[in-house]
C-alpha positions, 0 to 999 in steps of 0.5 A: 149766756149759752143755749142749746137747741134741738131738732125737738125745740125747732119743731114745737116752736117753728122757725123763721129766718132773720131777715124776716123778722128783722131790720138789718143795716150796717152803719158808715164807713170810715174815711169817706170824703164828704161834701157840703155840711156835716155833723160829729157823732159818737160811734161804735167800732168792732172793739167796741162791741164784745161778746155779750157786753159793750166796751165803752171805755174809748169811744171816737167820733166821726163826721156823717152828713145830716141827712144820713143820721136817721139811718144809722143812729141806734135805738135801745134794744138794738142787737149789735153783731160784728161782721168779723175779723179774727175768729173770737169776733164773728158773730159777736155781740149784745144789745144797745141800751142807749148807754150814749145819747146819739150814738151810730156805728161803723160799717163793720157792725151789723144792726138788727132791730126786731119788733119787742112785741114778737121778738125779745132782742135779748133772747136773739142775742142769746141764740146767736151766741149759743153753740147753735148760733156760733157753729151757723156762723162759723159754717157760712162765713167767708174765711181767710187764714185766721180770719172770718167774716159774715155778710148781710145775706148769710146773716138774714138767712140765720135760722131762728127757733120762735117760741112765743115771746112769754117763753123767750123772756123765760129763756132769757130769766133763766139764763140771768139767773145762771149768769148771776150764779156763775158770777158769784161762784167766781166772786166767791173764788177771787176772795178765796184765792185772795185769802190763801195768797194773803195766808201763804207767805205767814204759812211758809214762814212758819214752816221754815221756822218748823212751826207747823 
């Protein structure tokens, strides 16, 4: 899902910094030495958070202190963003829908929580994954050879266009429709290719026998 914004949109709707509208929290650090009682919970790794979807084929567990659970517990509607790594992981993310009960996240994933009566998390996800968002994170990131990362300060400074909630939802619905159409076209292409692949041996056989 991609959104293209221009200056006219920003002037019409106004803007706000992400840190002004969202509670942003990094997750638990792996390999900590803990003393006292602990609990074990499933947690999301960078590999689980893809660009626009979650890969939950393999979800690991981690031990934390009981009092830490509330801080890191994911809620439906939370926007998950990766801190970085390879270039394709910079600002990569999607919306959590409560797929796993009592799930937390690791420190290389940011949890962005907004008031859903003001901002649609799916709109924010689409905005961040758009060329506009990708360009911001590339420009703002700390870069090394083939690697890049963003920190909370840079994430909080991201400028968000703030159309009314109804407009945000209209944008999301339109993007969902475009995505569905694209998926249908891709499925049709796959079916057509499979049919061609199945016919090819027969056509070649006829050609070699001079029957075409």
